[in-house]
C-alpha positions in Angstrom: 93.1 161.4 62.2 90.8 162.2 65.2 86.3 161.9 64.2 84.2 163.0 66.4 81.0 161.0 65.6 77.8 160.4 67.8 79.2 157.0 69.4 82.3 159.8 70.9 80.1 162.3 71.6 77.5 160.0 73.8 80.8 159.0 76.0 82.6 161.9 75.9 79.7 164.3 77.2 78.6 162.2 80.1 82.3 162.2 81.2 82.5 165.8 81.0 79.5 166.5 82.6 80.8 164.2 85.5 84.2 166.2 86.0 82.8 169.7 86.0 80.0 168.6 88.3 82.6 166.8 90.7 85.0 169.6 90.8 82.1 172.0 91.2 81.5 170.8 94.7 84.9 170.0 95.3 85.0 173.9 94.8 82.0 174.5 96.5 82.8 172.7 99.7 85.9 174.0 100.4 84.8 177.7 100.3 82.1 176.3 103.0 84.5 175.1 104.9 86.7 177.7 104.7 83.6 180.3 105.3 83.0 177.6 108.7 86.5 178.0 109.9 86.6 181.8 109.7 83.5 182.2 111.8 85.0 179.8 114.4 87.5 181.5 114.9 85.9 184.9 115.5 84.1 183.5 118.2 
């Protein structure tokens, strides 16, 4: 029913890489903001 061929992989892999990349950047930014907020409270 759902066949994985070369064309499907050519479309699916870059999309997954993009989603994973954007998610990683969002998590990194969230951690960075929390760190900066905690630093600011200590002053």
